[in-house]
N, C-alpha and C positions, 0 to 999 in steps of 0.2 A: 617589574616590568611591562614594558609597554606595548601592545597591542593594535598591527597594525590594518586597517580596515577593510574589510571584504573588498574584496576584483566585484566587478559588477557588467555581467552579461553584453556584450556589444547591443542597442538598441533596446532594450531589459531593463528593466531595474532587480528583476531578483541575483541575490549574490550567489557566488561560484563558489561552492567551499572548497573543490575537488578541478583539480585539470582535468579530467572526465567527464564529458557531460552526463553518460551513462549512470558515473556515482550520483551527480547532481542530481538525474533526476528517483532516483533509487532514496535520496534524501529528500524532496519535493514530496514524494510517495508516504513517506511517515512518517515528518512533520503532517502531515494534512491527515493521516488516520489519529494520529497525537488530538489533534484537534479539535476533529471527527468525540474519539475517545471520552476526551473531557468531560465536551458536551454534556457530553449521554450521561457519564458517572453522572456532574452537573446536578441532568437533571430528573433523573431517579434517585438521587438522593431527596431531592426534593419529593418528589411523590410519595413515597416512602415513611419521610417524615410529617406531611400532609395528611394520607390515612392514619397512620399513626394517632398523631393529633386530634384527627377527628371522630377517633374510633372504630372506621371498618378495615383497620390491615392489622392485626397482632405482629409484636415485631419480628417473629421467626417464620412467618407465611409466607417472605419470599426463598427463605431457604431453604422451606420443607417445603414448595410445593415439586410436582413430581409428573410432569403431561404426559397423556394417553400416549400412544403408537403414530396418532392421524399427526395432531402438534407437532413432537419429536422432527416427523420424516418435513412437517410445513416447513420447519425449521429451518431443517437441514439444505432443504431447498432453498429459503435466504439465504442462509450463509456461501451454499455452491455461487448464487448470485452474484454475492458481495463481494468474494475472492476473485470473481469471474474478472468484474468490472475492477475493482484495484489490482490487477494484476494486469489488463488487456494490455498495457503499453508492452511487457513484458512477450508477455503469448504475442503480441504481430512481430518484437523484433525476434523471437527464437523460426516461427509460422517464412519469416525473410530469409533469414540465414539456410531454414530447411533447401527452398525452394532453389539455392545459390549450390547448395553440396551436391554437386554430379562431382563427375574424375576429373574432364573436364575444368573444370573450375578449382578442384584440388592445386590441379598440375598444374594451374596461371597463376595460382598464391605462391608456390613452392619457385615459378620462376621472377615473381614479381619483389620474395623475401633477395632472392638472393643476387638478383642487378639495382638490389636496395629499393624497390617503385615501391618497399610496402611496409 
C-alpha cells in the first residue's frame, strides 16, 4: 500500500494532517509535548544512571522520595503554570467564543445556517 505525501499548509512547511486547522493545532501541541517529555525522560535516566554509578543515588531513592507539603505546593503551582501555557491557545479561543455568546449572536448564527452562510 503506497501512501500519498502529506499536503502542506500554504506558505508554511508544516504538514496538514486534518482539514480542520484546529485539529492540526492539537496534533502539533501533542507532538511538541511528546518531544519535550522524551527529552526530559532521557535526561532523567542519564542523571539516575550517573548518580547510581557515582554512588550518591540509591537505585530506589527517587521512587521512595516523598516531598514535604511546601515542595508539593510548589510542584502543583509549577504544574498549573505548565498546563496553562500548553492549553493557552485553547483558553484564548474559548474566551473569544464566550464574548460572542449573546442572544443576538445566537440568532444571527441561526439565520446564517438557515440561509446557508454558515
